[in-house]
N, C-alpha and C positions, 0 to 999 in steps of 0.2 A: 240342458237347464244349468244343469253338474258340472258341461264345460264351457261354456258360457261365464261359470262362475269365476270357472280354474282359471280360462284365460285373462282374465279380469285380473287376479292376483296376480299371475306371471307378470304381464304387463307391468305391474304395480311393483313387485320387485326387483324387475330391470331397470326399471325409471330410477328405483330408488337405488341402485346399485352405480348408473350413470350418474347421480346427484353426488354421491359421496365420493367416486373416483375425481368430481370435478371440485369439490371441494377438498381434498386429500391433495390433487396437483397447485390450487390455488394456493394453498396451507402451505404447499414445499419450498413456490415462488417468496411467499413475502417472509420467510424464515432463510432466504438464501440469502448471500453476499450481495452488500447494494452493488447492482450493476450500473451507479453515475457516480460522481464524485469522487472525493478522497478521505482515503482517512490517516492518519500518521502517530503513532503509539511511540512515545520515546520514555527508555528504563527510570534516566534520571537523568537531569539536566538539560537544556538547548543548547548544542552548539550552534559560533554562526552560520556552519555551513547547511542545517538544519530549519537556522529562523527565514535562510535564503529559500532557502524551499518552498516552505511552508507562504509566505510571502508570496512567491510566482505562481500557487495556486489558489489566493487568495485575490486576486489580483493586480499585485504587485506591491513596492513599496509605502505609494500612495493610500491605497484604499485601507479604508478602513474596517479593524477586526476587534471583533470581542471578545475579554478575555475574560475568562471563569474560575473566581478562587473559592469559590464554596466549599473546598474540599479542609481550605484553610479551618484551623479551630479557632474558634470563639475570642479566644486571649490575641492570639497574633491579630485577627482582624480587630480587635478595640485597640491595639496598641499604634495601626496605622489605618482609621476606619474610611479615608479614604483610597486607602490603595495606592499610596503615591511610588511607594517601593515600587510596586510592585510595574507600575507605568514606567517608571524608570529603567528598568529592569528593561523591559522589549524594547524600549525605545536604543537603549544602547545597544539591543539585538538589530536597530535598525528598523522594525515598524515604527512608526511616526504618528501615528493614528490609531490610535488605541482607548476605547469605551467598554467599562468594568462593566459584565451581568452577574446581579447576584441576588440572594434570597433565600433564606431558611423554610418562607411560608408555600405549603404548597399550594392555597388557594391564590396566590399571590402570581407563583408559576402557571397555574389553571388561566390565567387570564390573558385573552387574546393582546390587550393592554403589552405588557410586560414581554412576550413574548416575540413582538410584534420588530424588538431590537432584530431580531434573528433574521426574518425576512431583507432588514435593511443592507444584510452583510453577506460574503462570499467565503468569508472564513471565519471558525471560533474555536479558543485554544483552552483546555481547562486544566489547571492547575492542579501541581498535587497536594497530597494532605491525607486525608480521610476518605477511602475511595466510595463510603456508604451515604457519605454526608453528601456529594452528589447524586446518586439514585434515592434517596431518600428525601430529596427537593425537585428532583425535578422529573424520575423514570414516569412511564405514563401519564403526565400531562401535557399541557397545551406549550410548554417549553421542548418537548421529547418532541412531538408530532414536528414541530418548527425544525427540528434540526434532522427530520428524516426528509423533508420539502428541502432543506438545503443543499443535503445530498444530491436530490431528484436534479437540483437544477444545478448541477456539476462544483458545485462550489467544497471547501476542504472544513473537518475537522479535527482539530489535533488537541495531542494532552501529553503530558506529561506524569508518571508516575501514578500516582490513584488517576490521573483524570485519563490515560491511555488504559489502565484496568476496567475503567465505566464503561469505555465503547465495546468490552465483549462481554468475559464472563471475569471474576476473582476469588482468590481464597480470603477466606475472614477465618481465622484460628483452624483451617484444615477443613471448614464448611465449604462448598460455592456457593457464590452471589450472584445472581442474575445484574449483569446489565443493563444497559441502553439498548442491547439486544443486535448491535450493528454488524457483530463478526461473533451467529449466537450458537458453533459449536466451539469456539475458542475460548479457552482460559491465561489470561496473560497476567505474570509473575515480574514485576518488577524488582529495580537492584540488586541484579540475580548475582552475580560472581561476585559484585561487591559486596554483598553481604552474604554469603555464604549459604545460599537457597537451592544449592540444588538438585538434595536429598530431602529438603522441608515437605514438597507436597509428595511423592510418589509414591507413596498406597494410594493415596487419595486418588491420582491421574488414573492408576492401574484400576480402580472402579467405575473409572469413564473413561471408556476407552473410544468413545465416538467422540468423543473431544480431541485437539491437537493445542497439546501447551505449550505455551512460548514464552519462553524465561530471557527478557530484556537486560542487559546491561547495562550500567552509568553510562552517559554520551555517546549510548547507541539508539537503535530505535527500529523500527517496522515503516513503508509505506507504502500502503494497498490501492489497489484500483481494480474494479473489476472481478475482484477475490485472487490477485496475485501479489504478493508482495517483493518488495527487493529492501534491502539491509541497507542503514545508510548510518555511518559513525564508528567511532572510533576503535571499537568493544567486541564483543561477540551476542550471537544470538542463540538460544539453544533450545531445540527442536525434539519436545515429544510427540511423534506420530506414530510408534508401534516399529516403527524402523530404524535400522542403521545406517546411515547413507555416510560412501569413502568417496572421499571428494579425487585422491588419483586413481581407481578408476573407475571414476562414476556410475560405482553398483548400487541399488537400494535392496538392504535385506531384508528381511520381516523376523523381529525381536522374539523371543519365547515371552507365553503370559507368566508378570513377573519381574522381567528384567528389568533394573533400573539406568540403562541406560539411554544414552542420549546423544544427540549431537550436536556440533558448532558450526554456526557460517558467519559469514566477516561482511564487512562494506562488500555492495555490489552482487551478492548474493543474492537469486529469483527461489520463491515457492508459490508453487498453486496450493491455495487452501481448498481446491477443489477437487484438484487432482491427489491431493495427500503427500505431494513429493519435489523435492529440489529439483527446479527448471535451467538446468544444465544447458549450453547450446547443445550439445545432441538432441536432448528430450526437447525443444523449439522444432514446431513445426510450420517450415516456411512458407511462403506466399511464392504459387504459382504466378513467374513474371513473366511473358513476352520476348522471343530473342532479340523483337523490333525496339520494346521498350528499352530492353538492357540495354542494346548500344548509346542512348542516351548518356552510359556514363562511362564507354571507353573514354581512355585518353590518360595523359600524363599530367599527376599532380606534382607540385610545388610546396613545402614549407614555407610559411610566413616567419619562422621565427629563425633566429641567426643559426642554431644547429643545426646543418643542414639533412635534411629526411624529403621522402616521395614515392610515391607509387605508380604503380603505372597499371590500370585495368583491363582487360583483354577478355575476350568470349571465346568459350571450346565449349562444345557439347551445351549448347544451348544454358552456359553456368558461367557466373563474371569470374574472373579470377581476379586474384591481385597480387602483383609482385614491388616487393619492395625495395631500396635503395640498400638496403643491408647485404642484401645476395640470398635471402633467406629463398628458399623454392616457391613458385606461384602457389597460392594456395586458393581453394572455390569459398567467395563467401555467397550467404542466402538474403532474399528479399525476406526481412522481418513484417512492415510496411512499408507505404511510400518514400521512396529517397534515406530508406534507413534499411542495412545489412548486418549480417555478422556470418560469423568466424563459425566452426563446429570444434576447432581444434583447439580453439583457447579464448579466454575470458574478452571479444574484443570488438566494438561495435563500429560502424562510417556513416556517416550521416551525412550523407550530397547534400551541398546549399545549390539553390536556386538564387538568380539577380531577381529585379523588382516586379521583372512581371512573367515569376513561375513559369519561364519555356526554355528559360538554358539553367545549364547547371554551370555553374563558377567556381567551387570549390565542395572540398569535401571536410570533414571532421573526424578525426580517429580519437574514437572517447575508451574509456577503462568502461564507463557505466553511461547508461540512456540515458535512465532517469535523473541522474544527477549529472549532467552535463559536463565530467571531470574529462575536458581535452587533454590526450595524451598530446596531439600534433593537430594544428590548422592550416590549411592545404590549400592552395590557387593554383586553379586550372589553367594548363598550358598551352594554347591555343586555342582553335576559337572549336566548339562545339559542332560538332559530325549532323551534318541534316540528314 
């Protein structure tokens, strides 16, 4: 009898352990970075290039977007209750179909009627001001859940200043405040270099080693997809992640506890939030591409611009090599995804262009940044594609 009871207890405990592990696993999935959709966090100001990038992922110039000015002070809203200046500002940036979403009333934010506007767009942008005004109004409401659904269907959430801090976590008088939780282990600090915030929150960051601190300067931001961000803009992004990255040697060193050091990333640099490290070309893991598939890219490509430039793609030892018209030695490039290759010895991307049928390679773009499509050269294929 005692043995039977003991076995039942053991089975019950075993089931409880499995349930606890399952719940823990589910919680970790729910607390991770969004696997779908895009986030754009800007430190201060919106440049035309950043606006174009936002519009691209929101569905294009003509698509309606929502702009949220809730972080504004009441006095500022009273001076322009219809947000005419906000709409003019976005129209000047090329966004012609702008609608405002704003309330201070949490009860209203908790209604499906109010949040329905978010279901009708693929892009929403939070403006700056006081970050707590955004979280006070919308955190853990129907609006908040609608934002998560927007990401789940591949939309984009952007924000500037307070509008970016609210997406992750932020400091208010050195106390950590929770945002919407899109980036649960990230602390965002805006206007970083322009307002000399380099050491303002150093002690607080030391007490929170599990968090990644991101200091975003004015006219600069990060664009995040599936836990990886790329720096976009004219200034720098500062990283507090317990390490020091030396770009010249592509080395990462662990910092001693209590160190105030940080390192800077600039336009085009990429960082993995999950790996907590810079994703330099040498750290990217290439896709394995069969030699027969690589043969589709072989050939000569010539620039379509006035300045003559060209490359030749050849295969050697199951690897695609590029020789350019400047006389550089042939160097290997590796597949990042379909029709996109990268060089490990320099920051350079090659995106091959197909014809309308999608069967034949007709050209290639040499890019400095894959995300921002900053083409260094557009080249057309010379001759017919090999069969």
